[in-house]
Wavefront OBJ file of the C-alpha trace (Angstrom):
o trace
v 152.708 61.197 40.908
v 152.836 61.004 44.912
v 155.499 63.547 44.934
v 153.485 66.296 43.213
v 150.056 65.860 45.003
v 150.426 69.244 46.746
v 151.651 71.312 43.846
v 148.872 73.597 42.387
v 146.821 74.307 45.461
v 147.873 77.761 46.303
v 147.429 80.676 43.567
v 151.300 80.832 43.095
v 151.187 76.961 42.395
v 148.375 77.083 39.842
v 150.196 79.684 37.855
v 153.292 77.794 37.537
v 151.051 74.654 36.616
v 149.543 76.969 33.748
v 152.742 78.359 32.811
v 154.233 75.005 32.530
v 151.191 73.635 30.543
v 151.438 76.637 28.181
v 155.076 76.031 27.591
v 154.491 72.477 27.006
v 151.823 73.136 24.517
v 154.095 75.889 22.687
v 156.886 73.553 22.334
v 154.672 70.707 20.913
v 152.931 73.108 18.332
v 156.093 74.274 17.138
v 157.459 70.947 16.569
v 154.451 70.022 14.656
v 154.729 73.137 12.441
v 158.349 72.639 11.677
v 157.534 68.964 10.534
v 154.687 70.439 8.360
v 157.036 73.127 6.875
v 159.726 70.506 6.197
v 157.145 68.457 4.422
v 155.963 71.649 2.387
v 159.554 72.511 1.387
v 159.984 68.988 -0.107
v 157.134 69.327 -2.463
v 157.665 70.412 -6.069
v 154.361 72.480 -6.289
v 155.376 74.991 -3.671
v 154.632 77.922 -5.744
v 151.139 76.697 -6.490
v 150.552 76.102 -2.560
v 151.542 79.780 -1.968
v 149.084 81.152 -4.291
v 146.461 78.808 -2.940
v 147.199 79.834 0.521
v 147.137 83.531 -0.111
v 143.701 82.985 -1.896
v 142.414 80.965 1.084
v 143.771 83.889 3.417
v 142.058 86.385 1.465
v 138.709 84.659 1.620
v 138.985 84.122 5.169
v 139.870 87.762 5.594
v 136.815 88.807 3.894
v 134.427 86.480 5.757
v 135.827 88.016 9.133
v 135.386 91.434 7.930
v 131.958 90.786 6.770
v 131.019 89.079 9.959
v 132.095 91.699 12.334
v 131.833 94.899 10.222
v 128.752 97.061 10.547
v 126.364 96.559 8.086
v 124.092 99.360 6.686
v 120.591 99.228 7.634
v 118.286 97.273 5.028
v 117.096 99.188 2.197
v 113.654 98.380 2.189
v 113.541 99.124 5.895
v 115.056 102.753 5.214
v 112.427 103.182 2.583
v 109.498 102.361 4.888
v 110.964 104.652 7.763
v 110.939 107.512 5.141
v 107.474 106.712 3.939
v 106.128 106.629 7.559
v 108.088 110.105 8.234
v 106.437 111.428 5.302
v 102.911 110.201 6.358
v 103.033 111.649 9.741
v 104.338 114.879 8.338
v 101.530 115.142 5.860
v 99.118 114.404 8.748
v 97.566 111.147 7.207
l 1 2 3 4 5 6 7 8 9 10 11 12 13 14 15 16 17 18 19 20 21 22 23 24 25 26 27 28 29 30 31 32 33 34 35 36 37 38 39 40 41 42 43 44 45 46 47 48 49 50 51 52 53 54 55 56 57 58 59 60 61 62 63 64 65 66 67 68 69 70 71 72 73 74 75 76 77 78 79 80 81 82 83 84 85 86 87 88 89 90 91 92
């Protein structure tokens, strides 16, 4: 630990530390994913898992699109604005 006490103080050193940390995270994540895939391949209900995963991904996609898509104005709000416009046009 005493050997690397000066590392990371310069911007270049910090960039190297960040890159090394990201690489380590990527390697450990890939290892974990491979273990999970190996376990899934050993299962006998693989086709059912694929169908369930597809359904889950579609549901997640719907949720994301609903969350970030532009929503139309509320129906009652539109009617109220039209009524106000009509009132002001009639002079009431």
